PDB file with SEQRES, HELIX, SHEET and CRYST1 records, atoms N, CA, C and O in Angstrom:
SEQRES   1 A   64  UNK UNK UNK UNK UNK UNK UNK UNK UNK UNK UNK UNK UNK          
SEQRES   2 A   64  UNK UNK UNK UNK UNK UNK UNK UNK UNK UNK UNK UNK UNK          
SEQRES   3 A   64  UNK UNK UNK UNK UNK UNK UNK UNK UNK UNK UNK UNK UNK          
SEQRES   4 A   64  UNK UNK UNK UNK UNK UNK UNK UNK UNK UNK UNK UNK UNK          
SEQRES   5 A   64  UNK UNK UNK UNK UNK UNK UNK UNK UNK UNK UNK UNK              
HELIX    1 AA1 UNK A    8  UNK A   13  1                                   6    
HELIX    2 AA2 UNK A   33  UNK A   35  5                                   3    
HELIX    3 AA3 UNK A   38  UNK A   45  1                                   8    
HELIX    4 AA4 UNK A   52  UNK A   62  1                                  11    
SHEET    1 AA1 3 UNK A  14  UNK A  16  0                                        
SHEET    2 AA1 3 UNK A  22  UNK A  24 -1                                        
SHEET    3 AA1 3 UNK A  48  UNK A  49 -1                                        
CRYST1    1.000    1.000    1.000  90.00  90.00  90.00 P 1           1          
ATOM      1  N   UNK A   1      28.414  96.235  17.030  1.00  0.00           N  
ATOM      2  CA  UNK A   1      29.445  97.257  17.024  1.00  0.00           C  
ATOM      3  C   UNK A   1      29.489  97.930  18.397  1.00  0.00           C  
ATOM      4  O   UNK A   1      28.435  98.257  18.941  1.00  0.00           O  
ATOM      5  N   UNK A   2      30.676  98.147  18.974  1.00  0.00           N  
ATOM      6  CA  UNK A   2      30.747  98.739  20.309  1.00  0.00           C  
ATOM      7  C   UNK A   2      30.400 100.226  20.287  1.00  0.00           C  
ATOM      8  O   UNK A   2      30.427 100.880  19.244  1.00  0.00           O  
ATOM      9  N   UNK A   3      30.078 100.729  21.461  1.00  0.00           N  
ATOM     10  CA  UNK A   3      29.790 102.161  21.589  1.00  0.00           C  
ATOM     11  C   UNK A   3      31.067 102.958  21.344  1.00  0.00           C  
ATOM     12  O   UNK A   3      32.170 102.488  21.624  1.00  0.00           O  
ATOM     13  N   UNK A   4      30.900 104.173  20.817  1.00  0.00           N  
ATOM     14  CA  UNK A   4      32.038 105.063  20.618  1.00  0.00           C  
ATOM     15  C   UNK A   4      32.244 105.893  21.872  1.00  0.00           C  
ATOM     16  O   UNK A   4      31.279 106.354  22.482  1.00  0.00           O  
ATOM     17  N   UNK A   5      33.476 106.081  22.252  1.00  0.00           N  
ATOM     18  CA  UNK A   5      33.770 106.908  23.411  1.00  0.00           C  
ATOM     19  C   UNK A   5      33.768 108.379  23.006  1.00  0.00           C  
ATOM     20  O   UNK A   5      34.193 108.734  21.907  1.00  0.00           O  
ATOM     21  N   UNK A   6      33.286 109.221  23.903  1.00  0.00           N  
ATOM     22  CA  UNK A   6      33.298 110.667  23.694  1.00  0.00           C  
ATOM     23  C   UNK A   6      34.719 111.178  23.876  1.00  0.00           C  
ATOM     24  O   UNK A   6      35.409 110.782  24.815  1.00  0.00           O  
ATOM     25  N   UNK A   7      35.157 112.058  22.979  1.00  0.00           N  
ATOM     26  CA  UNK A   7      36.471 112.685  23.121  1.00  0.00           C  
ATOM     27  C   UNK A   7      36.327 113.808  24.146  1.00  0.00           C  
ATOM     28  O   UNK A   7      35.739 114.849  23.854  1.00  0.00           O  
ATOM     29  N   UNK A   8      36.865 113.593  25.345  1.00  0.00           N  
ATOM     30  CA  UNK A   8      36.630 114.498  26.469  1.00  0.00           C  
ATOM     31  C   UNK A   8      37.221 115.889  26.253  1.00  0.00           C  
ATOM     32  O   UNK A   8      36.658 116.875  26.729  1.00  0.00           O  
ATOM     33  N   UNK A   9      38.352 115.985  25.539  1.00  0.00           N  
ATOM     34  CA  UNK A   9      38.941 117.293  25.256  1.00  0.00           C  
ATOM     35  C   UNK A   9      38.015 118.139  24.412  1.00  0.00           C  
ATOM     36  O   UNK A   9      37.899 119.346  24.627  1.00  0.00           O  
ATOM     37  N   UNK A  10      37.353 117.513  23.452  1.00  0.00           N  
ATOM     38  CA  UNK A  10      36.395 118.227  22.603  1.00  0.00           C  
ATOM     39  C   UNK A  10      35.142 118.569  23.396  1.00  0.00           C  
ATOM     40  O   UNK A  10      34.600 119.666  23.256  1.00  0.00           O  
ATOM     41  N   UNK A  11      34.688 117.658  24.212  1.00  0.00           N  
ATOM     42  CA  UNK A  11      33.456 117.868  24.973  1.00  0.00           C  
ATOM     43  C   UNK A  11      33.569 119.063  25.925  1.00  0.00           C  
ATOM     44  O   UNK A  11      32.574 119.733  26.200  1.00  0.00           O  
ATOM     45  N   UNK A  12      34.767 119.327  26.424  1.00  0.00           N  
ATOM     46  CA  UNK A  12      34.956 120.439  27.346  1.00  0.00           C  
ATOM     47  C   UNK A  12      34.975 121.790  26.630  1.00  0.00           C  
ATOM     48  O   UNK A  12      34.779 122.825  27.267  1.00  0.00           O  
ATOM     49  N   UNK A  13      35.207 121.795  25.319  1.00  0.00           N  
ATOM     50  CA  UNK A  13      35.352 123.041  24.569  1.00  0.00           C  
ATOM     51  C   UNK A  13      34.151 123.405  23.715  1.00  0.00           C  
ATOM     52  O   UNK A  13      34.055 124.527  23.219  1.00  0.00           O  
ATOM     53  N   UNK A  14      33.237 122.466  23.542  1.00  0.00           N  
ATOM     54  CA  UNK A  14      32.131 122.631  22.617  1.00  0.00           C  
ATOM     55  C   UNK A  14      30.813 122.606  23.377  1.00  0.00           C  
ATOM     56  O   UNK A  14      30.637 121.833  24.319  1.00  0.00           O  
ATOM     57  N   UNK A  15      29.862 123.493  22.939  1.00  0.00           N  
ATOM     58  CA  UNK A  15      28.517 123.460  23.496  1.00  0.00           C  
ATOM     59  C   UNK A  15      27.548 123.118  22.371  1.00  0.00           C  
ATOM     60  O   UNK A  15      27.765 123.501  21.222  1.00  0.00           O  
ATOM     61  N   UNK A  16      26.491 122.404  22.698  1.00  0.00           N  
ATOM     62  CA  UNK A  16      25.476 122.058  21.713  1.00  0.00           C  
ATOM     63  C   UNK A  16      24.182 122.757  22.098  1.00  0.00           C  
ATOM     64  O   UNK A  16      23.757 122.673  23.250  1.00  0.00           O  
ATOM     65  N   UNK A  17      23.549 123.446  21.154  1.00  0.00           N  
ATOM     66  CA  UNK A  17      22.305 124.151  21.412  1.00  0.00           C  
ATOM     67  C   UNK A  17      21.139 123.176  21.306  1.00  0.00           C  
ATOM     68  O   UNK A  17      21.296 122.089  20.750  1.00  0.00           O  
ATOM     69  N   UNK A  18      19.973 123.547  21.829  1.00  0.00           N  
ATOM     70  CA  UNK A  18      18.800 122.676  21.686  1.00  0.00           C  
ATOM     71  C   UNK A  18      18.420 122.432  20.224  1.00  0.00           C  
ATOM     72  O   UNK A  18      17.838 121.397  19.901  1.00  0.00           O  
ATOM     73  N   UNK A  19      18.745 123.376  19.342  1.00  0.00           N  
ATOM     74  CA  UNK A  19      18.435 123.220  17.919  1.00  0.00           C  
ATOM     75  C   UNK A  19      19.417 122.283  17.221  1.00  0.00           C  
ATOM     76  O   UNK A  19      19.207 121.915  16.065  1.00  0.00           O  
ATOM     77  N   UNK A  20      20.495 121.893  17.918  1.00  0.00           N  
ATOM     78  CA  UNK A  20      21.459 120.971  17.326  1.00  0.00           C  
ATOM     79  C   UNK A  20      22.688 121.642  16.757  1.00  0.00           C  
ATOM     80  O   UNK A  20      23.566 120.964  16.223  1.00  0.00           O  
ATOM     81  N   UNK A  21      22.777 122.982  16.858  1.00  0.00           N  
ATOM     82  CA  UNK A  21      23.969 123.675  16.379  1.00  0.00           C  
ATOM     83  C   UNK A  21      25.116 123.459  17.353  1.00  0.00           C  
ATOM     84  O   UNK A  21      24.901 123.164  18.529  1.00  0.00           O  
ATOM     85  N   UNK A  22      26.333 123.608  16.851  1.00  0.00           N  
ATOM     86  CA  UNK A  22      27.519 123.417  17.675  1.00  0.00           C  
ATOM     87  C   UNK A  22      28.221 124.762  17.824  1.00  0.00           C  
ATOM     88  O   UNK A  22      28.498 125.440  16.835  1.00  0.00           O  
ATOM     89  N   UNK A  23      28.509 125.146  19.079  1.00  0.00           N  
ATOM     90  CA  UNK A  23      29.147 126.429  19.359  1.00  0.00           C  
ATOM     91  C   UNK A  23      30.530 126.206  19.940  1.00  0.00           C  
ATOM     92  O   UNK A  23      30.763 125.245  20.673  1.00  0.00           O  
ATOM     93  N   UNK A  24      31.444 127.103  19.604  1.00  0.00           N  
ATOM     94  CA  UNK A  24      32.807 127.056  20.121  1.00  0.00           C  
ATOM     95  C   UNK A  24      33.190 128.449  20.589  1.00  0.00           C  
ATOM     96  O   UNK A  24      32.620 129.444  20.139  1.00  0.00           O  
ATOM     97  N   UNK A  25      34.160 128.516  21.496  1.00  0.00           N  
ATOM     98  CA  UNK A  25      34.682 129.798  21.934  1.00  0.00           C  
ATOM     99  C   UNK A  25      35.697 130.335  20.929  1.00  0.00           C  
ATOM    100  O   UNK A  25      36.170 129.601  20.061  1.00  0.00           O  
ATOM    101  N   UNK A  26      36.021 131.592  21.051  1.00  0.00           N  
ATOM    102  CA  UNK A  26      36.974 132.215  20.134  1.00  0.00           C  
ATOM    103  C   UNK A  26      38.379 132.226  20.723  1.00  0.00           C  
ATOM    104  O   UNK A  26      38.557 132.251  21.941  1.00  0.00           O  
ATOM    105  N   UNK A  27      39.364 132.208  19.848  1.00  0.00           N  
ATOM    106  CA  UNK A  27      40.767 132.195  20.267  1.00  0.00           C  
ATOM    107  C   UNK A  27      41.231 133.604  20.624  1.00  0.00           C  
ATOM    108  O   UNK A  27      40.512 134.579  20.405  1.00  0.00           O  
ATOM    109  N   UNK A  28      42.430 133.697  21.172  1.00  0.00           N  
ATOM    110  CA  UNK A  28      43.111 134.959  21.466  1.00  0.00           C  
ATOM    111  C   UNK A  28      42.381 135.791  22.519  1.00  0.00           C  
ATOM    112  O   UNK A  28      42.276 137.010  22.383  1.00  0.00           O  
ATOM    113  N   UNK A  29      41.877 135.139  23.567  1.00  0.00           N  
ATOM    114  CA  UNK A  29      41.195 135.884  24.621  1.00  0.00           C  
ATOM    115  C   UNK A  29      41.911 135.798  25.970  1.00  0.00           C  
ATOM    116  O   UNK A  29      41.384 136.288  26.968  1.00  0.00           O  
ATOM    117  N   UNK A  30      43.088 135.194  26.024  1.00  0.00           N  
ATOM    118  CA  UNK A  30      43.757 135.022  27.312  1.00  0.00           C  
ATOM    119  C   UNK A  30      44.808 136.083  27.600  1.00  0.00           C  
ATOM    120  O   UNK A  30      44.937 136.536  28.738  1.00  0.00           O  
ATOM    121  N   UNK A  31      45.552 136.479  26.592  1.00  0.00           N  
ATOM    122  CA  UNK A  31      46.567 137.508  26.810  1.00  0.00           C  
ATOM    123  C   UNK A  31      46.819 138.223  25.495  1.00  0.00           C  
ATOM    124  O   UNK A  31      46.225 137.871  24.476  1.00  0.00           O  
ATOM    125  N   UNK A  32      47.703 139.236  25.503  1.00  0.00           N  
ATOM    126  CA  UNK A  32      47.977 140.106  24.346  1.00  0.00           C  
ATOM    127  C   UNK A  32      46.726 140.849  23.902  1.00  0.00           C  
ATOM    128  O   UNK A  32      46.496 141.023  22.706  1.00  0.00           O  
ATOM    129  N   UNK A  33      45.922 141.284  24.855  1.00  0.00           N  
ATOM    130  CA  UNK A  33      44.681 141.984  24.506  1.00  0.00           C  
ATOM    131  C   UNK A  33      44.906 143.459  24.190  1.00  0.00           C  
ATOM    132  O   UNK A  33      44.037 144.117  23.619  1.00  0.00           O  
ATOM    133  N   UNK A  34      46.072 143.973  24.562  1.00  0.00           N  
ATOM    134  CA  UNK A  34      46.329 145.391  24.296  1.00  0.00           C  
ATOM    135  C   UNK A  34      46.369 145.674  22.802  1.00  0.00           C  
ATOM    136  O   UNK A  34      46.066 146.786  22.370  1.00  0.00           O  
ATOM    137  N   UNK A  35      46.743 144.665  22.004  1.00  0.00           N  
ATOM    138  CA  UNK A  35      46.832 144.854  20.555  1.00  0.00           C  
ATOM    139  C   UNK A  35      45.458 144.851  19.894  1.00  0.00           C  
ATOM    140  O   UNK A  35      45.313 145.315  18.763  1.00  0.00           O  
ATOM    141  N   UNK A  36      44.451 144.333  20.590  1.00  0.00           N  
ATOM    142  CA  UNK A  36      43.123 144.230  20.005  1.00  0.00           C  
ATOM    143  C   UNK A  36      42.307 145.471  20.293  1.00  0.00           C  
ATOM    144  O   UNK A  36      42.475 146.111  21.331  1.00  0.00           O  
ATOM    145  N   UNK A  37      41.418 145.810  19.365  1.00  0.00           N  
ATOM    146  CA  UNK A  37      40.522 146.946  19.584  1.00  0.00           C  
ATOM    147  C   UNK A  37      39.421 146.527  20.557  1.00  0.00           C  
ATOM    148  O   UNK A  37      39.203 145.338  20.790  1.00  0.00           O  
ATOM    149  N   UNK A  38      38.739 147.504  21.112  1.00  0.00           N  
ATOM    150  CA  UNK A  38      37.631 147.189  22.023  1.00  0.00           C  
ATOM    151  C   UNK A  38      36.553 146.410  21.285  1.00  0.00           C  
ATOM    152  O   UNK A  38      35.983 145.452  21.807  1.00  0.00           O  
ATOM    153  N   UNK A  39      36.293 146.837  20.073  1.00  0.00           N  
ATOM    154  CA  UNK A  39      35.270 146.170  19.267  1.00  0.00           C  
ATOM    155  C   UNK A  39      35.650 144.709  18.992  1.00  0.00           C  
ATOM    156  O   UNK A  39      34.801 143.819  19.042  1.00  0.00           O  
ATOM    157  N   UNK A  40      36.922 144.477  18.703  1.00  0.00           N  
ATOM    158  CA  UNK A  40      37.381 143.121  18.444  1.00  0.00           C  
ATOM    159  C   UNK A  40      37.278 142.232  19.662  1.00  0.00           C  
ATOM    160  O   UNK A  40      36.900 141.065  19.557  1.00  0.00           O  
ATOM    161  N   UNK A  41      37.618 142.788  20.834  1.00  0.00           N  
ATOM    162  CA  UNK A  41      37.529 142.007  22.071  1.00  0.00           C  
ATOM    163  C   UNK A  41      36.077 141.662  22.399  1.00  0.00           C  
ATOM    164  O   UNK A  41      35.783 140.540  22.812  1.00  0.00           O  
ATOM    165  N   UNK A  42      35.177 142.615  22.219  1.00  0.00           N  
ATOM    166  CA  UNK A  42      33.759 142.367  22.478  1.00  0.00           C  
ATOM    167  C   UNK A  42      33.206 141.295  21.542  1.00  0.00           C  
ATOM    168  O   UNK A  42      32.405 140.452  21.945  1.00  0.00           O  
ATOM    169  N   UNK A  43      33.648 141.343  20.287  1.00  0.00           N  
ATOM    170  CA  UNK A  43      33.156 140.385  19.294  1.00  0.00           C  
ATOM    171  C   UNK A  43      33.570 138.962  19.641  1.00  0.00           C  
ATOM    172  O   UNK A  43      32.864 138.012  19.300  1.00  0.00           O  
ATOM    173  N   UNK A  44      34.701 138.804  20.312  1.00  0.00           N  
ATOM    174  CA  UNK A  44      35.204 137.474  20.641  1.00  0.00           C  
ATOM    175  C   UNK A  44      34.569 136.892  21.896  1.00  0.00           C  
ATOM    176  O   UNK A  44      34.768 135.713  22.191  1.00  0.00           O  
ATOM    177  N   UNK A  45      33.809 137.688  22.640  1.00  0.00           N  
ATOM    178  CA  UNK A  45      33.160 137.186  23.840  1.00  0.00           C  
ATOM    179  C   UNK A  45      32.066 136.185  23.462  1.00  0.00           C  
ATOM    180  O   UNK A  45      31.891 135.167  24.133  1.00  0.00           O  
ATOM    181  N   UNK A  46      31.329 136.479  22.382  1.00  0.00           N  
ATOM    182  CA  UNK A  46      30.246 135.599  21.942  1.00  0.00           C  
ATOM    183  C   UNK A  46      30.817 134.337  21.309  1.00  0.00           C  
ATOM    184  O   UNK A  46      31.898 134.364  20.721  1.00  0.00           O  
ATOM    185  N   UNK A  47      30.089 133.233  21.432  1.00  0.00           N  
ATOM    186  CA  UNK A  47      30.513 131.977  20.826  1.00  0.00           C  
ATOM    187  C   UNK A  47      30.238 131.986  19.325  1.00  0.00           C  
ATOM    188  O   UNK A  47      29.357 132.703  18.853  1.00  0.00           O  
ATOM    189  N   UNK A  48      30.992 131.192  18.588  1.00  0.00           N  
ATOM    190  CA  UNK A  48      30.850 131.081  17.145  1.00  0.00           C  
ATOM    191  C   UNK A  48      30.329 129.706  16.766  1.00  0.00           C  
ATOM    192  O   UNK A  48      30.531 128.725  17.481  1.00  0.00           O  
ATOM    193  N   UNK A  49      29.646 129.659  15.610  1.00  0.00           N  
ATOM    194  CA  UNK A  49      29.148 128.385  15.103  1.00  0.00           C  
ATOM    195  C   UNK A  49      30.275 127.589  14.479  1.00  0.00           C  
ATOM    196  O   UNK A  49      31.206 128.159  13.910  1.00  0.00           O  
ATOM    197  N   UNK A  50      30.192 126.269  14.584  1.00  0.00           N  
ATOM    198  CA  UNK A  50      31.089 125.367  13.870  1.00  0.00           C  
ATOM    199  C   UNK A  50      30.305 124.862  12.674  1.00  0.00           C  
ATOM    200  O   UNK A  50      29.192 124.359  12.830  1.00  0.00           O  
ATOM    201  N   UNK A  51      30.877 124.990  11.471  1.00  0.00           N  
ATOM    202  CA  UNK A  51      30.136 124.663  10.259  1.00  0.00           C  
ATOM    203  C   UNK A  51      30.900 123.680   9.391  1.00  0.00           C  
ATOM    204  O   UNK A  51      32.103 123.473   9.556  1.00  0.00           O  
ATOM    205  N   UNK A  52      30.171 123.080   8.463  1.00  0.00           N  
ATOM    206  CA  UNK A  52      30.760 122.273   7.410  1.00  0.00           C  
ATOM    207  C   UNK A  52      31.451 121.016   7.884  1.00  0.00           C  
ATOM    208  O   UNK A  52      30.951 120.303   8.754  1.00  0.00           O  
ATOM    209  N   UNK A  53      32.616 120.751   7.299  1.00  0.00           N  
ATOM    210  CA  UNK A  53      33.380 119.535   7.610  1.00  0.00           C  
ATOM    211  C   UNK A  53      33.837 119.530   9.063  1.00  0.00           C  
ATOM    212  O   UNK A  53      33.914 118.474   9.690  1.00  0.00           O  
ATOM    213  N   UNK A  54      34.140 120.718   9.602  1.00  0.00           N  
ATOM    214  CA  UNK A  54      34.552 120.783  11.004  1.00  0.00           C  
ATOM    215  C   UNK A  54      33.431 120.309  11.925  1.00  0.00           C  
ATOM    216  O   UNK A  54      33.678 119.591  12.894  1.00  0.00           O  
ATOM    217  N   UNK A  55      32.205 120.712  11.619  1.00  0.00           N  
ATOM    218  CA  UNK A  55      31.057 120.307  12.434  1.00  0.00           C  
ATOM    219  C   UNK A  55      30.883 118.794  12.377  1.00  0.00           C  
ATOM    220  O   UNK A  55      30.553 118.166  13.382  1.00  0.00           O  
ATOM    221  N   UNK A  56      31.103 118.214  11.212  1.00  0.00           N  
ATOM    222  CA  UNK A  56      30.963 116.774  11.067  1.00  0.00           C  
ATOM    223  C   UNK A  56      31.972 116.037  11.942  1.00  0.00           C  
ATOM    224  O   UNK A  56      31.623 115.071  12.621  1.00  0.00           O  
ATOM    225  N   UNK A  57      33.223 116.493  11.926  1.00  0.00           N  
ATOM    226  CA  UNK A  57      34.255 115.837  12.719  1.00  0.00           C  
ATOM    227  C   UNK A  57      34.032 116.042  14.214  1.00  0.00           C  
ATOM    228  O   UNK A  57      34.331 115.151  15.010  1.00  0.00           O  
ATOM    229  N   UNK A  58      33.506 117.210  14.607  1.00  0.00           N  
ATOM    230  CA  UNK A  58      33.219 117.463  16.021  1.00  0.00           C  
ATOM    231  C   UNK A  58      32.085 116.550  16.486  1.00  0.00           C  
ATOM    232  O   UNK A  58      32.153 115.970  17.570  1.00  0.00           O  
ATOM    233  N   UNK A  59      31.041 116.426  15.659  1.00  0.00           N  
ATOM    234  CA  UNK A  59      29.929 115.540  16.013  1.00  0.00           C  
ATOM    235  C   UNK A  59      30.421 114.100  16.183  1.00  0.00           C  
ATOM    236  O   UNK A  59      29.980 113.387  17.084  1.00  0.00           O  
ATOM    237  N   UNK A  60      31.321 113.692  15.322  1.00  0.00           N  
ATOM    238  CA  UNK A  60      31.855 112.337  15.401  1.00  0.00           C  
ATOM    239  C   UNK A  60      32.670 112.156  16.681  1.00  0.00           C  
ATOM    240  O   UNK A  60      32.601 111.103  17.315  1.00  0.00           O  
ATOM    241  N   UNK A  61      33.446 113.181  17.067  1.00  0.00           N  
ATOM    242  CA  UNK A  61      34.247 113.106  18.290  1.00  0.00           C  
ATOM    243  C   UNK A  61      33.352 113.060  19.533  1.00  0.00           C  
ATOM    244  O   UNK A  61      33.703 112.439  20.536  1.00  0.00           O  
ATOM    245  N   UNK A  62      32.190 113.725  19.456  1.00  0.00           N  
ATOM    246  CA  UNK A  62      31.284 113.745  20.592  1.00  0.00           C  
ATOM    247  C   UNK A  62      30.338 112.551  20.605  1.00  0.00           C  
ATOM    248  O   UNK A  62      29.644 112.310  21.593  1.00  0.00           O  
ATOM    249  N   UNK A  63      30.315 111.812  19.512  1.00  0.00           N  
ATOM    250  CA  UNK A  63      29.430 110.650  19.422  1.00  0.00           C  
ATOM    251  C   UNK A  63      27.979 111.035  19.220  1.00  0.00           C  
ATOM    252  O   UNK A  63      27.074 110.343  19.688  1.00  0.00           O  
ATOM    253  N   UNK A  64      27.754 112.147  18.519  1.00  0.00           N  
ATOM    254  CA  UNK A  64      26.386 112.632  18.262  1.00  0.00           C  
ATOM    255  C   UNK A  64      25.895 112.083  16.933  1.00  0.00           C  
ATOM    256  O   UNK A  64      24.769 112.367  16.525  1.00  0.00           O  
TER     257      UNK A  64                                                      
END                                                                             
């Protein structure tokens, strides 16, 4: 069976931790920030975990 190619668009957006968890950035951080509260903007700075079926499909796209 041939090797699977890494999906480069996904690879640029996803980080993998040493423990094997998958992290993604949060949406709505480029513009229209005036509508968001300070607390909401701060909360979106940190990366979020990818879980469940989404994590499975991301792992498959990355060839992990």
